[in-house]
C-alpha angles and dihedrals in degrees: 000000000000121000118233120210129185101225093196088056090050091049094048092045090053090048090050090058089060091051093047091048092049092051095041097051100038112117093249092061118027103326097100091047091048092050091049093049094046099036089232114154113189112235107194091189090067094048103089122176091255094050092048091048090051093048096046093039095053092042089052091050090051088050090051090054091050092048093048093050090047091050090049094050090043091057091052092045093048092051093047102044098025091221121149114282092250092050091047092048099045092041091051090046091054096048094044089049092049096048103033106025112026096038095045095044089050091053094049094043091049093054091043088051093234119168115270089230089061092049090050093047094049097042092048089052089052091049092052090046096053093042090055089046089049093051091052093046091047093047093048096042123162 
């Protein structure tokens, strides 16, 4: 069996993760709380154009990898369960998030003695991100 992936769906899903992250961590939503919990204080003088391009470029590549893996698993899930594409994609997104994001972030944050509120804030952000990605991938299925 060969797996089919809609690459436009993968691209748009990766792009959506950037939008969700921007909205989630802006000061008017959870940005102030995140900065307080992490102790991060933005220093605009250190954010050169090159550094920003590197950060956003590498984060977008990581999002492309996530979207591609989600599209791949969605195809397998859809063919196995015969659910709708959107159900297969969002269901896969949830289970992958639970097992590979939420659980792993919890382990690292526990050993790093991070505040539970920060773990909850970040893992919830990741859940929203992958569910939006899943919806896009399911909607733009192969």
